[in-house]
N, C-alpha and C positions, 0 to 999 in steps of 0.2 A: 708849570708844564705848558709848553707852547702848543699851538694849533698844528695838527697833522692831518692832511687830506685823507679822505676815505681810500683813495687809490694807493696810498702808502701804508695801508693796514695799521692804523693807530692802535688797535687792540693787541697787536703783536709786540709792542714796545714794553719794556719793563716799567711797571708803575707800582709805587708803594701803596699799601692799603691805608685808608684813612681811619685812624683810631677814633673810637667814641660814637660812631654811627650805628644805630640798631640794624637788625636784620632786614627791615623793610626797604633799606636802601640798596642800590646796586653800585658796587665799587668797580671801576675798571680793572682793578687787580684780580677780581674774582671772575671776570668774564672768560679768560682763556679755557678754564676747566669746563665751563658750561658749553662753550663753542665746540670743544672736542667731543663732548657727549652727543651733541647734535650731529656732528660730522660722522661719528660712528653709527648713529641711527640712520643717516642718509646713505651710508655706504652700500653699494649694490642696488640701490633703488633708481628708478628712471631719472633722467635729467629733465631739462626744460623748466616750465613754470610750475611753482608750487604755491598753494593757498596758505597764507599765514595770517591767522587771527588769534592773537594772544594778548590778554589783558595786562599781564604783569610786564612792565617795560624791560626789566632785566632779562627775563626769559625770551621775550620778543627780540631783544637786541642780539642775544646769543644765537637764536635760531636764524635770524636774518643774516648774520655774519657767516654762519655755517653754509647757508644756501649760496652766498656769494663765493666763498672759498671752494665750493664744489662745482662752480660754473653754472649754477641755477639762478633763476629769477624769482623774486618774491612778488606774489600778487596779494595786495592788501585790500580786502573788501571794505565798502563804505560803512557797513554796520555788521553786527554779529547776529542778526535775526536768522533763525533756522532756514527760512525760505531763501534768503540771500545766499547763505553758505552752500545750501544744496544746489542752487542754480549754478554757482561758480565752480563747484566741485566737478561738474561735468565738462568744464572748459579748461581744466588744468591737468597736469600729469599726476598730481597727488596733493594730499592735504596733510599738513603737519599737525600732530596731536598736541595736547596741552603740555606734555613733557616727553623727553626722549626715553622710551622704555627699552633700555639696553641691558640684557641680562649680565649679572656680575661675572667677570671672567671671560666674557665673549671676546673673540679675537677676530674682529672684522678686518678686511683688507682695505684700510683707509689710505687713500692717495694723499700725498703731500698737498697742503693748501695751495690753490692756484693764485697767481698774481692777478690783481684786478686791472682790467683794461679800461681806461677812461671812457672810451667810446662805446662800451658795452652797456646794455640795459641793466639797471640795478633793481628797479621796482616798477610795478604797474599799479597805479592808483586810480581811484574813482572820484569823479566830481560829486558834489553834494546833491544834485538833482533838484535844485531850487526852482528851476523853471521848466523842468522836464525830467526824463529818465536819466539816471547817472551815466556818464560816459567814461570809459577807461582811457588812461593816458600813461605812456611809458616815460620814465625818467632815467637818463644815463648817469653814470658816475661823474662825468665832467660837469653836468648840470648841477648835481647835488653839491659837488666840491666848490663850484663857483659861488653858490648861494651861502654855503657854510663859511667860506672865506670872508664874505661880506658881513655875516653875523660876527665872526671873530674880530674883524676890524672895528666894528662899531661897539660891540659888547663883549669884550674878553671875559673869560670865565676863571681866570687865575684866582685861587683861594675861595671858590664858590662851590655851592651844591645846588643842583637844579631840581625844583619841585614842579611837576607838571599836573595840571588839573584837566587836561584835554587828551583826547585819544591820539595815540601815536600811529594809528592806522591811516591818518590823513597827513597831508604835506606839512602843514604848520606844526602839528604836534610831533611828527617824525623828525623834522629838522631841529626845532628849538628844544624839544623835550628829551630826545634820545641821541641823535647824531652829533649835535654840537657838543654836548658834554662828552660823548665818546671820543670825538676828535681832540678835545681839550684835556682829556684825562680827569674829568670832574665827576664826582658821584652824582647819581640822579635817582629819582623815585617818582612814582605816579600812582596808578591803581586807585586806592581808596582816597587819595589826596583831593579828589573832586569834592569831598564833603568838607564844609568849612571847619568842623571840629578837628578833622584829621590834618587839614592844612595848618591850623594853629599849632598842633603838636609837632608837625614836621619842621616848622620854623624854629621851634624851641630846640629840637634835636640838632639841627644844623648849627645853631648858635652855641649850644653846649659843646659841640665838636670843634669850635673855633673857626667855623666857616660862615661866610655871608651867603644868603640865599638868593636865587633867581626864581621867580614864580612865572610859569607859563600858563596863562589863563585865557578866558574868553568873556565876551560881554555877558553871557548868561550867568557865569560864575561870579563875576565882579558885581553884577547888579543885585546879587542876593547875599552879600556879605553881612552877617548879623552883627549888630553893635555889641552884644553882650559877651562876645568871646575876648580873651586876653590878648588883644593885638598890641603888644608892647614895643616900644622903640628899641629895647635891648635885642629883640629877636626880629627886627624889621628887615625885610629883604633889601638888597641894593637896587633892584628894579623888578618891575612886574610887566609882563607882556600880555597883550590882548590882540586877538585876531579872529577872523571868521565873519565879522560884520562890524560896522561902525559902533563904537561905544558911545552911548548917550552921555552928553556933557555932565549932567548931575551925577551919573554913576561913576564917571572918571574922577570927579572931585571927591565923592564919597569914598572911593577905593583908596585914593591917595591919603585921605585923612585917616582912615582906619589902619592901613598897612604901613603908613609913614615911609612911603617909597614912591618914586616916579612911576607912572603907568605909561608905557610905550605901546602904541598901537602899530600893527603892521598891516599894510594893505596889499592885497595880491589875490591870487587864485591858484587852483591846482594847475591850470594851463600855463600861467606865466611865472609861477613862483612869486616871491616877494617883489613888490614894486616900490613902495615908499613907506615912510614911518612918520609919526608925529607924537608929540606929548600934548594932549588936548588942553591941559590946564595952562599951557604956554602959548597956544594958538591952534587954529583949526586947519592951517595949511599943511599939506602932505609934502614931505621932502624925499626925493628919490634915494634908494639904497645905493651904495657904492657899486659901480659897474652897470647901472641902469641909465640909459639915455632917453630923454623925453623930447617929444615934438608935439606941437599943437596945431590943429586945423579947425579954427572956430572952437566948438565945444568938444571936438574929437581929441582923444588922447592916443598918441602913437608912442611906442617904445621899442627900443632895442636892448637886449639883455642877454648875458651869458647863461641866464637861467632858462632861457627859451630853447625849444627844440631846434629852431633855426635862428641862431643869435645875430646873424647879419641881415635879417629881414625885419622890416618894421611891422610890429603887431598892433592892430587896432583894438583897444580895450572897449568893451561895450558900455562902460560908464561915461556919462557926460561930465566934463570938468570945466572949471574956470581957471585959466593960467593965473598964477600969483608969483610974488617974489620968491625965488628959489624953489618953486614947486607948483602946487595946484590945489584947488578946492573941489570936492566932489559935489556933483549936482544930481546924481541919480543915473540909472541905467538908460542908455539911449534906446534899447530894444524893448522897453516896458511900455509899449503902446498897444492898446486894445481897441476894438471897434464895438461900440455900444449903439444900437439902433442906427447903424450906418455911419456913426461919427467916431473919429479918432479921439481917444481919450488917453492922457498920460497918467499912468498910475503914480509916477513919481511926483507929479504936480499935486495930486490929491494928498499924498503923504506929507509933502512940505506944507500945504495949507493946513492940514490937521495939526501938524507939529507946532504950528505957530499959536495954537490955542493955549492959554495959560495952564490948563490942567493936564495937558498932554506931554508926555516924555518923548515918545516916538510912536510912529504908526506904520503899518504895512497895509497896502491896498492890494487885493488879490482877485483875480478872475477865477470864479468858482466853476465856470463852464456849465452853468445851469441853463435850463430850457428858457427861463425868463430873461437870460442875458445880463442880469444885474450883478453888481460887484459886491464883494465882502470887504470889511475893514477890521483889522486887528489893532487895537489901540492900547498902548501902555500908558497908565495914568499915575499921577501923583497919588500917594496913599489916601489923602482925605477926599479925593475926587472919585474914588472907586465906588460905583453904585452897588448897594446891597439889597435893594428891593425893586420891584417892578416899576414903581412910580419914579424913583430917582434915575433908573436906567432909561426910562422913556424920556424924561426931561433932558438928560444928557444927550441922547441921540438927537432930539429936536434942536438943541443948541449947536451941535456939531454940523448937522444938516444945514442949519441957517447960515453958518460960516461958509460952508462949501457952496451954498446957493449964490453967493456973491461972485463966485468964480466959474461955476459950472452950470450946464443945463441940468434940469431935474433928473433926466434919465441917466446921467453920468454919476450921480451921487450914490454912494453905496447904500444898498438896501439891508444888508445883513451885518450886524455889528457884534464884535466880541471885545470885551474890556478885560485887560489883564494887568497884573502888577509889573510884569516884565515879559517881553516877547519870548515865547517858547523857542527852543533851538535844539537842533540835533548835535551829535558829537563834533561836527565841523563848525558849530556856531551859527548855523543857518536855519531860518524858518522854511523848512522844505515842504514838498507837496504832501508828505505823510502827516506832518503836524497840522498843515492847513486842513487836510481832510478830517483830522480828529477834532479840530476846533469847530468845524461846521457839520459834524456828523449828525447832530440832532435834527438837521433840516430834513433828512431822509429817514432817520430812525426815530420815530416818535415815542419809543420806549426808553430812550437813553437820556441820561442827564447831560447837560451842556458842559463839556470839558474845557477848562480855561488854563490849565497848566498843572504842573506838579513839581515838588521839590523833595529831595531825600537828605536826611541828616545821617544816614547810615545804610548799610546794605539790607537791613531788615525793617526799615521804617520808611513810609512814603506818605506824603500829605498831598492830596489832590484838591485843587480849587474847582468847584462845580457850581452850576446854577440849575434851578428847576425850570425847564422850558414851560412857557405859558400854554403851549399846545401839547403837553405831555399826554400820551394816550391814557395813562393810568388815572388821570384826573376825571375822565368822563364818567358820569353817573355816580361819582363818589362824593357825597355831600355837595349837592349842586350849589347851595348858597354859601358853602364854606369849603372849597376844594382843597384837598391836601394829598400828599403822597402816602399811599398805604404803607404800613409798617413792613409787610412782606416784600414790597418793592425795594425799600431801603436795604433790607438784608440781602436781596438778590443783587443790587448794585454793588454792595460791599464785596460779595463773593466774586462777581464777574470782574470787577476792577482789580481785585487782589490777584486773580489769575493772570491778568494782563500785565500788572506791575511786577510781580515776582516770578511769573512763570510757574505758579503752583499747579500741581496736578493731583487730583484725589477726589474720591467720592464723598458726598455730603454725609456726615454722621449725625450731626445735631447742633443745637444752639445752647449756649450757656450764658448766664448773667445778662440776658437780654432785657433792656429797659428802654421804654419810650417815654420821653419827658416833655417834648414840645412838638406840635404839628409842624410839618415842613410843607410850606405853601408855594404855589407857582410864583416865579420871579425872585425867590430868595437865593442869595449867593451864600454858599456854605463850603466848609472844608470837610473832607473825609480822610481821617487819619487811619492808616492801615499799618498794623504791626504783625510781622510774620512770627509765628510760634512753632514749636516742634510739632504740635498736633493740629495746626491750622492757622487761623488768623484772629486777631482782636481788631475791632473797628470802633470808630466814634464819629458821629455827625455833629458838627458845631457850626454856629453862625454868630453874628453879632447879638442875636437874641438869647444865646446860650446853647446848651446841649439839647439836641433833638433825639438822639438815639445812640446807644452803645451796646456792645455785646461781644461774644466770641463765637466763632464757627469752628467746629471740629471737622477735619477732613481725614479721610483714610485713603492711602495710596492704593493703586491697583493690586499691589502685592500684599496688601493687608497689614503692612508694618507701620505706616504713619504717613503723614503728608509729605510728599516729595517735592523737591525744588528742581523742576525740570527746566 
């Protein structure tokens, strides 16, 4: 099947179903019926902009097409948090439900599908908010078509199936995970594929159906691929994409080794669309995508592109670059300068200096906007270098501070440090302000554990990495010569973090199988495993020293039936 632009309605062409793929996949052959259901639901409702937040990529795609064919515009929120959706709902004409509830036999007056005008707005997207509040940006059909054509030229999808691990609510996941396979007539899936176990199963499913896979992923996903899963050459994808942030070189090599496929990074932004690509195991230079023209003024990168809102105007990218043969190398954002004690300090310079340390994979330096004016650092470390006790953490901070002291004045050296296995990221692959706030929340909330990240192996299991802050309020007056976290506090942490992770709502009913085995002391790094159950949660606190605490919490919903998943 050849590539067909969006403006030519590729979903309306006849497509044969792909035999052998399970129901979790979306086949282009099945889309027309779902589109018609959404068009019937929309019939008679207001025009204009509609809020579309749908996790299942097939249902998302059908609703998106129905909006387009009825002359409406899709507004895609940056996240699905209730407060975000509530705020945006007041700014649009309507909100699409999870599914089109059309009564059987209903006879709506549905107008014929409208032809798509290339110059019309297709979607409204939101930036990640990495350096401030998210900003909304409109994308026309001609912009999307131009970028999709570049993808099709570089990476055709004939004979493939697309597996997306990232959100289609953002430009990268929208293009690579949904619209490109739609235009190429290729089956696609997403949703639970963000879990490594599901990804491995999806690869096997595509292989069994006689299709090669294309994986749309991110640095956060690729940095956490487990070794123990059956990543076989027989089910290996033909390529893997990564975007949202630069992929650390060790993670690129590890992903290629496990998945037996080339990992292609795409550099760009919501504003610009894609700019360049690279395969880091072959070189660090970024090469422009087809249709992107580059110009350099010192370390400034200028570009012209059909993916831009004004394709004939030079756009200045905020990243600093070094021109290289057939492309460029990234040096960091030019606008990442802050004033500390009246002196201009480059956050990118601090990050590059830290990344040169042998134990460091990558680092982010952040302005926490605190009254003391001091900076924070989030540092991803090689596994053996991760500190697990107060003493090793203190020694590591001293070594890194000594390295920075050779390049910076003392006041510019970060004061607050967070050590992680991999940099946390939002669905767009960015370490945004929300995650930064969570990483450093214990500075202002002395009752909270220090949050260092989380991973999920399924919808009902979440493992959080945490530390006991040395200044935890609950340590005061509790065994002065041998401070430890009281057992009741550990149980309360489990309940509060489970509510946050799973959205659980319910009144506390009681505890079961509660067992305390080891004291949890200040400075200890530990994991909290949370498992959602029908009647509440099960939890376990573990560290390198062993198990500290485990048990079950029973919750009752407000209606008295059982714990609800709000």
